[in-house]
C-alpha positions in Angstrom: 123.7 88.2 125.8 122.6 84.8 124.6 122.6 83.7 121.0 119.5 81.7 119.8 120.4 78.5 118.0 118.1 76.7 115.6 118.2 73.0 115.4 117.8 72.1 111.7 118.1 68.3 112.2 115.1 66.6 110.6 114.3 69.4 108.3 114.8 68.6 104.6 116.5 71.4 102.6 115.3 72.1 99.1 117.8 71.6 96.3 118.8 74.4 94.0 116.8 72.8 91.2 113.6 72.6 93.3 114.0 76.2 94.4 114.5 77.3 90.8 111.3 75.5 89.8 109.4 77.2 92.6 110.8 80.6 91.8 109.9 80.2 88.1 106.4 79.2 89.0 106.2 82.3 91.3 107.4 84.6 88.5 104.8 83.2 86.1 102.0 83.6 88.6 103.1 87.2 89.4 103.4 88.0 85.7 99.8 86.7 85.1 98.5 88.7 88.1 100.3 91.9 86.9 98.8 91.5 83.4 95.3 91.2 84.9 95.8 94.2 87.1 97.0 96.2 84.1 93.8 95.3 82.2 91.7 96.3 85.1 93.6 99.6 85.3 93.0 100.3 81.6 89.3 99.6 82.0 89.0 101.8 85.0 90.9 104.6 83.2 88.5 104.4 80.3 85.5 104.7 82.6 87.0 107.7 84.4 87.7 109.4 81.1 84.1 108.9 80.0 82.8 110.3 83.3 85.2 113.3 83.0 83.8 114.0 79.5 80.2 113.8 80.8 81.0 116.2 83.7 82.7 118.7 81.4 79.7 118.7 79.1 77.3 119.1 81.9 79.4 121.9 83.4 79.5 123.7 80.1 75.7 123.4 79.6 75.1 124.8 83.1 77.4 127.7 82.5 75.7 128.5 79.2 72.2 128.3 80.8 73.3 130.6 83.7 74.7 133.1 81.2 71.4 133.0 79.3 69.4 133.6 82.5 71.5 136.5 83.4 71.2 138.1 80.0 67.4 137.5 80.1 67.2 139.2 83.5 69.3 142.1 82.5 67.3 142.5 79.3 70.1 141.8 76.8 69.1 139.7 73.8 
């Protein structure tokens, strides 16, 4: 079994300070993206709630109309 070796000569390693700056920038970017996703989720949730209310109202109306038709066919007023 052979072990692979990596030659790191000629590759500059980042300092701890540079890595910290990059990590902080990444955290800020992710935070901004997360906030945007949360706003989009809230907007989508509001739309779905509105559609749900419309569908519930339409279903109620259809049920009442069907009950009215049945009563009219049976002769109950």
